[in-house]
VOROFI-155449 format. One record per residue: x, y, z of N, C-alpha, C, CB in turn. Coordinates in steps of 0.2 Angstrom, whole numbers, plus 5000, padded with zeros to 4 digits. Glycine has a CB too. Example, Ala and Ser with C-alpha at 12.3 -4.5 7.8 and 13.67 -1.06 7.14 Angstrom:
506649725039506249785039506649845039505749785045/506449895035506849955036506450005039507049975029/
***
This chain:
432847634738432347594738432047594744432547544734/431447624747431347614754431347504753430247654757/431147504763431447474765430747404763431647504772/430947344760430247304761429647304765430247254763/429047304762428747284769428347224767428247344772/428147204775428347114773427647094770428447054782/427547054767427347014763427047064756426846974766/427447084755427647104745428247084744427647194742/428347074738428847024736429047084734428746964731/429947074732430547124732430247144724431547094733/430247084721429947134713429447174712429647094710/428947154716428147204715428447284718427347174722/428947274722429247324727429647364723429647304734/430147324719430647364714430147394708431147314710/429347334707429147374700428647454703428547314692/428547474708428047504710428547584711427547464717/429347554713429747614715430247634706430347594725/430347604700430447594694429847644692430547514692/429147654693428647664692428747754691428147624697/428947764699428847814704429447864700429047794712/429947864699430747844696430547884691431047764695/430447834687430247844680429747904676429947794679/429047884683428647954681428748024683427947944683/429548024687429548064691429148104697429648084688/428648054699428148084707428648064711427248044711/428248114719428448154722428248114727428348224722/428248084733427948064738427648104742428248034742/427048104745426848174749427048144757425948204748/427348084758427148034762427648054768427147974759/427648074775428048104779428448074785427548154781/428548004782428847944788428047924795429647994794/427147984794427047954800426747874797426448004805/426647854800426447774802425547794797426447754815/425247754793424647744791424247684793424747754785/424547644798424347574800424447554806424547524796/424047564808424147514817423847454819423847554824/424247384818423847334821423847314827424047294819/423047334830422947314836423047244841422447324836/423047184834423047134839423947094836422147074839/424247144835425447164837425547194839426047194832/425147234841425547304843426047354840425847284847/425747344831426347364827426047424824426647324822/426447444821426347534817426847524811426747614822/426647544805427047534799426747604794426747454796/427247604789426847644782426747624777427147694779/426047584778425547554773425347584765424947544778/425247634768424847704762425347764759424047754768/425447734754425747784751425447844745426147744748/425647884747425347934741425947994736424847994745/425747954730426247994726425848054724426447964719/426148114720425848154716426648174711425448234721/426248224704426648254701426948284704426548274698/427648314702428148374704427548444701429048354700/427248444700426848524697426348544704426248514686/426248514706425648494711425948494718425448414708/426648454720426748444725426948524730427248394724/427148584726427248644730426548654734427448704725/425848664731425248664732425148624737424848654728/425248554740424948484743425248504747425048394740/424548464751424748434760424448394759424648484767/424648354765424648284769424548254775425148254768/424348244776424148214785423948174787423748234789/424148124791423848064794423148094799424448014799/422748074799422048104804421948034810420948134797/421648054816421248014821421047964817420648044825/421247914822420947834820420047834821421247784827/419747804816419047804814418747724817418947824805/419147704819419147604819419247564814418447584820/419747594811419947514805420847524809419847534793/421047484804421747484805422147524800421947414804/421947564795422247594790421847664795422047564781/422247704796422047784798421947824791422547824803/421447884795421247914787421947934785420747984787/422047964779422548004776422148104774422847954768/422048154775421948194771422448214766421848234773/422148224762422448254755422248334753422148194749/422648364754422048424748422948464743421248514754/422548494739422848504734422348604733422648414728/422748644734422748704734422848744725423248714739/422348714722422448744713422648804715421748754707/422348854717422448954720423048944720422048984729/423248924723424048954724424448944718424548924730/424248904715424648884705424648944703424148834699/425348954700425348994693425348974688425649044692/424948984681424748924675425149014671423548864673/
***
C-alpha cells in the first residue's frame, strides 16, 4: 500500500487500496506531483487515476502546466484505435 496521505484516515486509504486490488485496476500515475501548495512550498501526489487492465496499453497520462490552481491539470488519453478486439 502506498504511504498514507496527510488528512486521510488509514481505514479510508485501505478501503481504496482494497477496491483497486480486488477489481484489478491499474494506476496511470507515474509519480509526478499533481498538487503544489504555494503556502507551504510542498508538492505531493493527491490526484490518482485508475484504469482497467484492458485499456492500460493504449492509455497515456501526464501532468500539464499549472493554470492557477493548487491541483495541476492532468491529461489522460485513451487511443481506442490501437485496441484490437
